[in-house]
N, C-alpha and C positions, 0 to 999 in steps of 0.2 A: 581109517578116517580120523579117529581120535588122536592117533600119533601125529598126523599132519597138522591138526588143529593145535596140539600141544607145542609142536616145533615152531609153528608160525607165531603163537602167542609169546613164546620164549624169545624169539628173534625181535619182536616188537618191543618187549620189555627191556631187553638189553640195549637196543638202539635208543629208546627213550631215556633209559638210565644214563647213557653216555651224554645225551643232551642236557640232562639235569646236572651232571658233573661239570659240563662246560659252563652252564649258567652259574654254578656255585663258584667256579674259578674266576669268573668275570665279575664277582662281587654282586650278583643279582640273587641274593639269598631268598627273597620272597618268591620269585619265579621258580627257583630251583626246588623249593619246598612244595610248591603247587605241582610241579612235574613229578616229584617223588610220590605224591599222593595219587597222581594219575597212574603211575607205574603200579602202585599197590592195588588200585582198582582193576587194572589190566590183569594182574595176577590172581586176584581173589574172585572177581565176578564170574568168570567162566565156570567155577565150581558150582555156582548156584543155577546156571542156565544150561550149559552144554553137557557137563558131566553129570 
């Protein structure tokens, strides 16, 4: 079960990072930084709650 959670969180983080890169390329730097912080929270928070 932990492996499934880890894989799904990784997939969400990669997809969201791609969206942040797209925003950055479209010169929307503020939105891109906000999405990067969202990705960081997606990666870090499960270690406090799930694992």
